[in-house]
N, C-alpha and C positions, 0 to 999 in steps of 0.2 A: 360702570354705575360711577358715580361718582363716592365720595364719604360721605357729604351732607344726604344725598338720594339712600343710603343702605339705612342711616338711620333711622331716617323719615318713615321710608317703608316697614323698619324694623316696630318701629312705635303703633305706626297705623296698624301691625299685625297685633298686634300688645293688645289696644284698645279694642279691634275688635273682636278679640277671643275674651276680653274679659268679661263674664257674668254681672251685668245690671246691679248696684247692692240697692237701688232705692226704687222701692214696691213703687213709687211716680215717678215719672220722668220729671228731670229736673233738668230746665234751659237758663244760660244766661247771656245776656249781651253787654258786648265789653262795648260801650258808645263814648265818645269823646267832643264830637263836633253835631251841635242840633240841626246844621245847615244841612246836614247829610242822613239826618236822622229818617226823614221819609221813604228811605227804601229800606230800611225794617219795619218801620214802623206797626204795618199791618200785620206782618208773619208774628211781632209782639203781641198784635189785639188777639188774634183769633189761639196763640197759646193762652193768654190770660183769661180768655172764656174756657178754656176749655178746664174742666172740674178734673179730670186725671191727669194734669198736670203742674209744676210748679215751675212759676217763671219769674229771674231774679236777673237785674241791670246793673253793673258796676263800672260808674264815672271812671274812666283814667282821667290820668291830671292834662290840663292844659298843653298840646304840642302840636306844632305845624312844622310846614315847612321851611317858612322864615325863624324859629327857633331852631331846628335843626342847621342852617347856613351859618345861624349868629354863634351856635352854638353854647346856646344858653341853656338855665340848669334846669332838670327835668322835678316833677313835685308841685310844676304850682296849680292851682285851680281855679278858673275864670268864675266870679260868685256868678254873673249872668247863668253859664252856661250849667254849673251847679244845680240853679235855681231853678232852668229850666224843665230838668229831668227829674230832678227831687218834688219838685209840685207837680208836676204832672202824671207822674207814676208812685205805686205801692212798691216796698222789698227793693230800695233804692238804696246801693252802696256804694262808697268811696274806697277806690282802691287801695288807697295809703291809709285807712282804717282796719282793712282787712288782710293786706299783705301779703296774703295768697290766695288766687281763686280756690287751691283745692282745700278749703274749709267750707265753701258752697257745696263740695260734691256733684259739681255737676256731668250730665251727659254728653249735656253737648253745648258748646261757646259757640258764639257766635262775634267773630269781630267783625268790625267797621269798615277798616281799610288794611290793604295788603303792603303797607310800609310800614316794617321794623325799626325804620329809624325814628317813624313816632310815637314808639313804644319803649320809651330807653330805661324806664326800671325795671328793675330783676322781676322774674317770674311772668310776663306779660309776651314774651317771645312765641312766635307758634311754636318752637321747638319746646319749650317750656310747658305750655299749655297740653301738647299733643302725646305728654307720655301719660297725664291721667283722664283726658275728655277727649272725645273726636270734639273737631274743629268743623266748624260751617263757615261756610263766605257768602252772600247778596253782594253783589259788587257798590259802592257806594255811590257812581254812575254809570249810566253806558258807554262801552268804549267809543264807539264813535270812529276812532281812527286805526286804521289796522296796526297802526306802528303801538298801540296801546295792548293788545291784544298779544304781538310780540315781547312785550315787556313784561306781562304776564307768564308769560310761557319760559323767559328769562329771569323768576323772580324765582327760585326752588326755594328761597330762607323760609317762606316764607309756604308756597303753592303745594310742595312738597309735603307737610304738612297735614295739608289741607284732606277732613276724610269726605266733607261733600261740600261741593263749589255749584251753588245754582245758579248757571249762568243766564247774561240776558239774550240769548240768538243760538241759533243751530252752529253759525259760522263760529263763534265761539267755542263752542263743547265741540265741535272737532278738533280746533285749533288744540287746544286745551288738551283734549283726549290722547291726541299725537304728544306732543310736549310730556308727558309725565305718563306714558305707557306702562311701567312696569307695576306699580301699585295698581295701578287701572283694572289692567290683565287680572291682576292677583285677586281683586274682586274685594279691595279695601278703600279704597280712594273711588269715588264718583261724581264725576262731570253729569249734570244732569238742567235740561231746558224744557223747563215747567210752567214757563211765564217768568217777567220784570217785574216784582211786585210795586216796584216803586212809579209803574206807569199805572197802578190799579185807579189812585183818584184822576187822574186825567182823565183815562178811557171813560167814569162813570159819573164824571162833572155833569152836572144837571144846573145851572144858575141863570135868570133871567137878565138876558144882556141892561147894561148899563145905559141909558141914553148920550151920557159921556163918554164918548172912547179915548182909548189910550194906550199912546207908543211908548213901548220901552224898548232902550236900547242895553246891552249885557254886553261890555266888551271882556276878554282874556286878559287873566291875570301876568301871563309873562309873554317876551315878545320874543321867543323861541320859534323860529317859525316851524321846528318838529315836532313841537306839541300843541300845536294848534295855531300859534301867533296873535298877537292884538295888535288891534288895530285904533285902540286907543288914540295916540298919538295924532294919526292920519286924519280922524272922524272929530276932537273933544270939539272944537271951535266952529267946524260946520256944522254939526249937531246944534248947539245952543243958536246958530243963526239960524236955522231953517223952522227949529222951535220959537223965536221969537218970534218970526213972520205969519207962524199958522195957528200957533196954538189960540185959544178962544172957550167960548163958555163951553162947547161941546167938545172939545180935545185939547188933552193933554198929554205931556210929553213926561218921561220916570228915566231914569238912568239908575240900575241893576249892577255896579261892576263885580266880580270876582270878589269873595272876602278877602282872599292874599293882593288884588291887584295892587291896591294904593300903598301896604307895606312892602312889598315886593316891590315896587318902582324906587321907592325911597332907598331900600338899603341897596341895590344894583345902584345908585345913584343917577336914575335914570330923572328923578323929580326930587325936590326936597322937603323936608315936610312941612316948610310953611306954601310951597307951590302948589303944597296938594290941597289943605288951609283954604287957600286963595282960589284952587279953582272948584269947590266944592261951596267958597260964598258964592262964585259967578252965577251959581246951578240955581240955589237957594234967589237968587239978586232975579234971576231968569224967569221966576217960578215953573222951576223943573224940580221936581221929587227924585230924591239919592235916597237911594233902598240900598242900606250898607252892607244886606245879607246875613244880619243873623239869622233872621229865621228860616225854617226850608222854606224853598221859592213856589211853594203852590196856590198860595195866596196874593202874589205876585204876578203871577203868571196866567190867575184865575181872570184875572181883572186886568188884564192885558188882551188887547184888539189887533194889536199889527207887534211882532217884535222883529227888532234887529239885531243883528247879532251874531260875532264870533262863533268860532266854534266852542262848544259847551257841551256838556254832557246833560247838561237839561234842554240843549233843545228839542229833543225826542218829547219832552213832558211836554212842553206848548205846543208841537206840531199835533199831537195827539188829542188836544183839546179841538182839533178840526177849526182852527183859524190863521191866517195867511203869515208867513214867517221871510224876511230878506236875509237871507245867509251870504256872508263876507269869510270865503276860502281862504287860505293860507300857505295852500301846496298839497303839505299830508294826503295820505291816500285813506279816503275815506270807507269804513266795513260797511256790509253790502245795505244792510236797511239804511242808514245814514246816508249812501249815495242814492238809494230810490225815493229817499226823505226828500233831496236836494233837489230830486228830478220831480218833485211836485210842490215845492215852493219857488222863491224867487232869489236867484244866486246876484250876487253887484260883486265887480272886482275894482268900483272907483266909487268915488263919491257922488260924481254924476250919475251912475245909474243905480244910487242908493236913490238921490233924490228922485228921480224920475219914476222907479219903482213905487216910493211912500208916495208921491203925489195921484199914482192911477190907482193904490191903494187906499186913500185915502176920497179919493171922489165915488167912490164905492164898486169899482171893474175889479174884480176876482178870478182871472181866467183857468185859475191852476185851481179853483175849488174842486171839480168834478173829479178831478185827478186825487185831490189829497182826500178826498170823501172815501174814495174806495179804498187807498191804501190804508185810511185811520182805520175803516173795517176791518181788516185782513189781520190789523195788530191786534184789536179788541179780540177777533175768536185766539191768538194765539196769546194773547198776557192778560185778559180778565179774568181774577181766578186763583191768579198764582198764589197769591198768599197759603189759600187752603189747601193746593197742592201743595205746595212745599211742607208744612204742618203734617198733613196725612202723609205723605211718605215718607215723615222721618217719623212719627207715632208709626208706622206700619215696619219701618225697618227697628224701631225700639221694643218692639212685640215678635216681631221674627225673631226664631232660635235659628241663629249662625253656628254651622257647624266648624271650628277652629281652622285658622290658616295661619300654616307657616311654611316657610321657604328657606329650604337648605341652601340655596343659592345666597339667600342676603345674609344669612347668618355664616357662609364659611366668608364670605367677603368682609366679615367682623371680626370674623377672626382672625383674620389677614391684617386689619387694620389695629386690631388689638397686639400681634406679634412684631406688629413694627413699632407700636409704642413700647413694648417689652424690651425689645433692642435697643432702643434708643433711651431708655431707662437706663437699663444694663452699662452702656456705654460711658455715665456721665460719673465723673468725677467723685470721691469721697467729701461731703460735707455737712455742712448744716441747712435742713430742709425749711427753717422759719420763716421766711420770703418764699416758697414755692408757687404760692397765691396771688406772687408777680411777674410769674415767668411766662412767657411765650406761649408754652404747651398746657398749662393749668388749665384752660377752659377746653379743650379740645383731650385732655383725659379727664375732667368731669363726664362729659358728653360717653365716653368711652367705660366710664365705672358703674353703669346699674344694666351695663348689655350682659344678659344671662342666657346663654344660649341652648334648645331645646332640642336639635339635630343628636341622634344618642353618638354617634362615631365625632361627632365636632365636640360634643362634650368629652367624652374618652382622651383625644387631644390636650383637651384643655386638663385635665386631672393628670395626661403626664407631663405637661408639663408644668404645672404645680408641685407635682413631687422634686423635679429637678431644681426649679427656685428652692425649695425648704429646704434639701439635700446642699445647697451650696450658702444658705443661710447660716444653716445651724453649726457650719463650720467654717463661719464666718466671725470672727473673734472680736470685730467693730461694729459686725450687726448692722451691715449700709442700710439705709434708708428704704433709698430706690428698689433696695431688692424688695420691701415690704411694700411698698407703693403699685410696685410687677405683679405682686401675690394676688392685692385688691382686683386687682382686672380680672382674675380666673379663679375668685370666690368671693363672700361676704366675709365679714370679721368671723362671724360664729362658726364659720367653715374653716377655718385657720387652724391647721397645725400650732401653729405656735402664737405666741403673745402680742400683739403691736405697743412696740415699742414710742408710745405716740410726743414724748417728750420730743423727737426729732423731728416734730412737724409743727408747724405753723397752727393757731388757736382758729385763724379763720378755715384751714382744710377739714380739723376736725369736726367746725362746725358743719362744714361743706359734706362730708361724709355721712356725718349724721344725718343731715337732711337728705341725702338719699337713701338709706338702708334703713332709716324709721318712719317710712312712710309707711298707711297700710296698704297703700296699693303697690307697694314695690315689686317688682317681676323678678321670679325664683324659679 
C-alpha cells in the first residue's frame, strides 16, 4: 500500500468512526463552473427541499485547465460565475470569505471535479477535507472513454479520499471498486451505481417540437486524440459552407464548442486571438449561432434536432432526448454504454459521410430511431430518479449507527512511515529550523503530525519510542529542535513531558502546529 493510500484509509476510518456533531444533516456543495453544475443540481434541489437537511454552497475561485497550464494565480472570481450561483441559491459562500470549510461543520462535502490542480488554494484538497468530513463525488461528465475510467483508477490523490462515489455505470463501478479495494473492503469507502443525476432532466424533458429545426455542432476542446480529439480544423469551413447551402426559415445551424476550445487553441498556438475572432465573425455573418457554453448545456440541447459532435460527455445527454446524432470518432475505445449509443446513432469518419448523413436526416429519414428508442428506455430504467436515490442513500448512512472500524494493518504501515520520518529527522545536522516550512519534507511531516493510532500494541511501541527520545533530549545540552519535531510525531504537545522550545521553529510551523492540534475534531 502506498503512503497516500495509508493516509487516505486512515482518514476514511476516522471520519467513519466519528459521531455526527450535528442534529441535522449538513451538506456542502463545492462549485466552480456553471456549465457542469447540472450534474449535481438535482441532488442539491432534493436536499434543499428536505426539512431534515441543511444544505450550503461554497463557490471556489475560478480556475480551469488553461489557468493550470499557464501558471495563473489563484483566488480570482469571474463575476458571471459568482452571480450565476449567488443569484439562484441561498446560503452561498465564497471560499475566500470563509477560508476553511471546517467553519460550516459539514457531514458531507460534494466535490464537482476530481482534479486537485484546479483547487490550488489551501484547504481545498481532498486530503484536507477528508480529515473532517466525508467526501462525495458525482462525475462532472459521463466518462465515455475507457481511458477516462482508467485515469480515475490512477488518481489516488483524489479518489483515495472519497467516501462515496456515485458512478454513472456498472462498468465504472466495477473498475473503481477494483482499483481502490482496501478502503472498500474495510467498509469505509463506497462506489455505488444508483443512476446518474445528470441524465434526469433529459429523460424527463417534454417539450413541443419547434417548427424550425436546428442542427448543432459541438467540436471538442483538444486536438489530443487520446482524450477524444477535436475535428474543428477538419470541418470548420465545410460546416459553414453546408449551412449556407441548407439554412432556411425552417432550418437553422449553431455551434457550441467546448468552453475551453478557443482558449486552448490560442494558448497552444493552433490559432491566434485574431483568428478566433475572425472565425466568430464568419459564423455571425453566415447566420450561424455561436453558443459560448457559459450556461449548462440543457437548453442548447433541448432546442436541437440533430447533433453533429466529437466525443464529449454531453453526447449521451442529447442521445437521451431520443433524437438523432452524428458521431465523429477519433480512435479511443468507448465505454460499454457509449459503444451502444454509437451503435444506435450515425457514425461519420469524414466530411463526406457527415454531409450524406445530415442530408438524410434533414429529409426526415431516421433508420436508427427504433433501436435508439429501445436503448433510451433501458437507460431510463437505470437513471430516472437517481437524485432521490442518492439523497435517500446518504440520509440512511447518516442515520445508521456504524460500528467503529479500525485496521491494524493500516496503522502498522503508518507507524512505519512515522519511524522512517523519525530516522530522517534524527540524521539532520543541528541548526536553525526557522525556514523549515520551505524544506522538501515539510508537507509530508505535516501529513503525519495528526496521526494517532488506536491499536494497543502499536501505541505501546510509540510510547517506548517517545521515552527513548525524551531521554536523548534531556541529555542534549543544545536541545536539538529536530528531536522535538520527532517527539511531536508520537504525542501531542500536552502529552510531552518536556516544554517545547518554540523559538527554534518558524512562525509558519507554529501556526500549522496549532492548526493541527487545536481543531475541535482533532484525532486523539
